[in-house]
C-alpha positions, 0 to 999 in steps of 0.5 A: 216898639219892641225893646231889645231885652224882650229878645233875651239879648243885648242887640235885637239884630243879633237875635234875628241875624242867624238864618234858618239854616242854624236853627235846622242844624241845632235841631238835627244836632240833638238826634243821636247817631245822626250824621249831618250833611250841609249842602252848602258853600263852604262859607255857610258851613264855616259860619254854622260850625263857628256859631255852634262852637260858641253855643256848645260847651260839651266835648262831644263830636257830631259828624258834620260834613259839607258838600262845599259848593262852588259857583260852578256847582250852582250853575251846572247843578249840585245833584251829582255832588250831593249824591257822591257825598252821600255815597261816601258818607254812608261808606265811611261813617256809622250812623242811624240817620243821615240828615241833609240841610240845604242853604240858600245857594242850592235853593235859589236855583231850585234844587230840592 
């Protein structure tokens, strides 16, 4: 049996309760001049930004945007919404890289 302390936290469940989405966000956050687009419903976006605020003690701001998908988007397709978001992002923000992270909602319905 694995003890909780081996995970470096008080509760083993908390060590695995963050989805891969948060890990991807953390990795991309470290890239200079990177604009992050979260292709996700607003609930996932809020959780990621909340978790990040608990981990980041700096006063630096990293542009993090979201497509804020709703049920209609998932049913009828999210490609158009993502394309418009990227066009708007490229027009408004200056960065050397735009990274897109998808969450479970678009991936479950097979949007790559």
